[in-house]
N, C-alpha and C positions, 0 to 999 in steps of 0.2 A: 736403565734407571738413573737418570740424571739426579745427582744428590742436591738437596736444597742448600742454598748458600746465601749468606748476607755479606755484601761487599760495600765498604765505605765509599761514598761518592762525594767529591769535592763540591759538586753543584747542588747537592741536597742539603736541606736545613741541618744545623748542628744536631748531633746525636741521632740522626736518622740514617738509614742505610737502604740501599737498593736491594731488593730480594730477588734471587734467581729461583724460579720454580723448579720443583723436582717431582718425581712420581715413580710409579712402577706398574708393570703389567699384572693383571689379575685374570681370573677365568672369564674368557670372552669379553674382556674389557680393559680399562686403564684407570688407575687412580692418579690424580694430580694433587699436589700440595702447595699451598701458599704459606705465608708466615703464620697466619692464625686460622686459616680455613682449608679444608680439603674437599674434594669431590671425586666420586668414583662413578664411571659410566660403563654400562654393559649393554650388549645387544641381546635382546630376548630371543630364545631359540625358536619359538613358534610364531610369534607375531612380527619378528624382525625389527621391532621398535627399539629405540635407545632409551633405557631407563637410568635415571641419575639419582644418586644419594649424596647428600651434602652434610657437612658437619663442621663444628668449630673445635679447634685444638685448644683445650683449656688446661691441660696438664702442665705442671711446673717445668717439665722437661722441654716444653716448647716456648715457655715464657720467662723462666727465671734467668737472670743475668749470668749465673754460674755456668749454665750449659751453653753459653755463648763464648766461653773462654777457650783459648787454644788447648788442645789435647782433650779437654772435657767434651767438646762438641763432637769429637769422633766417637766417644763412648755413648753420647746422646743419640747418635745415628743408629748404633746397634740396638739400643732400647726402643727407638722409634720403629725400627723394622719389625720388632717383636709385637709392639703395641698396635700401631696403625696398620702395619702389613697384615697381621692376623685379622683385625677387625674388617678390613676391606675384602680380604680373601673369603671370609665367612659370608659376607653379604653377596659377593659375586657368585659364590658356589650355590647359595640358596636361590638366587635369581636364575642360574643355569638349570637348577633342578625344579624350577617352578612348575606346578601342575603334575608332578610325579610322586606326590605323597612322600617326599624325602625332605627332611630338614636337618641341616648341618649346624650344630651349635658350637659354642666356645669349647665345651668339653671335648667334643669329637676332634675339633681342629687342634686343640692343645695336645691331645694324645698323638695325633698325626705328626705335629711339628716336633714333639718330644722324641718320637721314634726316629724321625728324620735327623734330629740333632745327634742322637746316639750313633746312628749309622754314619753320619758325617764325621764325627769325632774319631770313630774307629777307622774309617777309610782314609781320611785326609790328615789325621794326626798320628794315630796308632800304627797303621800300616807302613807309612814312610819311616817311622822310628825303627820298627822291626827290620824292614828291608835294608835300611842304612846300617843297622847293627850287624847284619849278616855280610854286607859288602865291605864294611870298614870296621875292623875289630877294635880300633881305638876310639871309644865314644867321646873322648874329650878333645878330639882333633878338629881342626878347621875343615878338613876333607870330609869328615863325618857329616857336618852341618851342610856342606855344599851338596853332597850326595842326597841327603835327606830332602833338601829344598828342591832339587831337580826332580826327584821321584814325586814329590807333592805336586809340582807344576804339571808333570805328565799325567798324573792321576786326575787332576781337576779338569784339564783340557780334554782328556779322553772321556771323562764322565759327561761333560757338556756335549761332546760330539755324539755320543751314543744316545743320550736322552733327546737330543735334537731330532733324531730319526723317528721318534714317536709322534703320531699325527697331532695329538692334543698339545704336546709340548711345542711342536712346530708352530701351532697357532698362537701360543703364548709368546713365542719369540717374535712372531709377526706383530703382535700388539706392543711388545717391547720396542720394536723399531718404530711403530707409529707414534709411540710416546716420544721417542728421540726426535723424530721428524717434526712433531708439533712444537716442541720446545726450541729446536734449532730454528724453525721458521719464525717463531715469535721473537726470539733474540736477534734475528736478522732483520726484523721489521717487515716480514712478508705478510700478506693477507692470510688469515686462518681459514682457508677454503681447501677442501680435499685435493683438488687438482694442483693447487699451488704448493701445499705442504708436501705432496708426494715428491716434489723435486728436491726437497731437503735431504740431508745426509742421514743415514741410519745410525751414524756414530756420534757420540758426544763425549767431550773430555771429562765430564763429571759422572760418567756412568758407573753404576755399582759393580759391573763386571771388571772395569778398569781398576776400580778401588780394590777388588779382590786380588788382582795381579800385584798391585803395590803392597798389599798386605803380605803376600807370599815373599816378596823381595825384602821388605822390612823385617819379616820374621827370621830370615836367614841372618841378617845383621845382629838382631837381638839375641838369637839363640847361639850365635858364635861367641858372644861375650859370656853367656852362661856356661857354655862348654869349656871355656878357658878358666873361669873362676871356680866352677863346681863340676869337674869332669866325672860325674857318676850318674847312673841311670835314674836315681831318685829325683835329683834336681833337673835332669833333662825332661822328665815327664811332668813334674810340677810346673816348670817354666812354660811348657806348651799350653797349659791351662790358665795359670795366673797371668801370663804375659799377654793374653788376648786383648784386654782393655788398653794396655800400653801400646801395643802394636796397632790397634785400631785408631787410637788417637794420633800417633805419629803418621800413619798412612793417610788419614783424612787431611792433615795439614799439608802433606806432600802433594796430594792430588789437587787440593784447593789452590796451592801456590801455582802449580803448573797451569791450571785452568784459567787463572787470573793473569798469567803472563804469556799468553799465546802471542805468537809473532816473534818472540825471541828464538833465534836459530837453535840454540842448545835445548830450549824447552820443546821446540817442535820435534826434535830428534827423540827426546825422552818420551814424548807423547805417542810416538809411533807404535810401540808394543801395547800401550794402553788402549789405543783405538783399534789396533789389530785384534786384540783379544775379544772385543765386542762382536766380532764377526761370528763367534761361536754361539752367541745368545741373541742374535737378531736375524730376522728373515724379512725380505721385502714384503710389506703389507699391501692389501688392496685398498681401494677408496673407501669401502664401507668400514674397514677397521680404522682407517685414519679419521673418519668422521666421528667414531666413538671417542678417540683420543682428543679430538678438538672439542667435543661436547664436555668431556671431563675438565679440560683446561679452562674453557669459558666459564663453567660453573664455579670452579675454584677462584677464578679471577673476579667473578661477580661478587663472591663472598668477601674478598679482600677490598674491592672498591666500595662495597656497601659499608664495611666496617670503617673505612677511611672517611667516607662521607658522614657517617654518624658521629 
């Protein structure tokens, strides 16, 4: 999931910025997002045709200058994933269930995501805290935070490995890779044709999986400070919940900086684990899956170019 990003360019007119497209995999398809428009494409299960849905991003979180500020844009990314991610997932799920007398609405998806969020908080926040407390008796120590962070990383990578064995998730990971390949090919100036795009890399420096790894690293640094200032269980638990927006903001700025300074030897070394982590959530796609990603990208780009012409 390459993260959307706006980067100032010297050759562009004042107060204008180049926009880097982002997106995500959905059920049997891909969503691509531009600055003001998005498009989601899926392959229909019975007819094998590619169906596309387009939309305009009108919410203030996409347009208000505040959400373009450093740190705030990291929080905006989290809100966007809840808003646009849920919307496109619902649409793709209904397309996948088309003709089966099954309709998935916002209520059903909200309940599903809420359940997943509770499960995730318990598994990736609660369990590491408890396990670190059993392993390190002094909760206010730096060792406690390190042990907690290592346990959390192992749990996340283990979880991604296990779910990747499921056939349906495997296909989602293939669409994830097709999304990466399409954006990599576009940014390299390659023709957006399935055979050409297939040669592009499955990995991308702005991927959300890499962002997750940076979040885990930054959380260790932030939680270390909390452990030193307030070494008790109440503040340890509160910090894990309240600190999420701060950690997301710092992590986004970090990964954004590294993505913009590729070619620097130090940055290239720091990017290695970020790119390596994406191998847990990408699988080599076929040409049909790549064609879906290209269709979504072209539709989103047409929306942006149409708005610019208007």
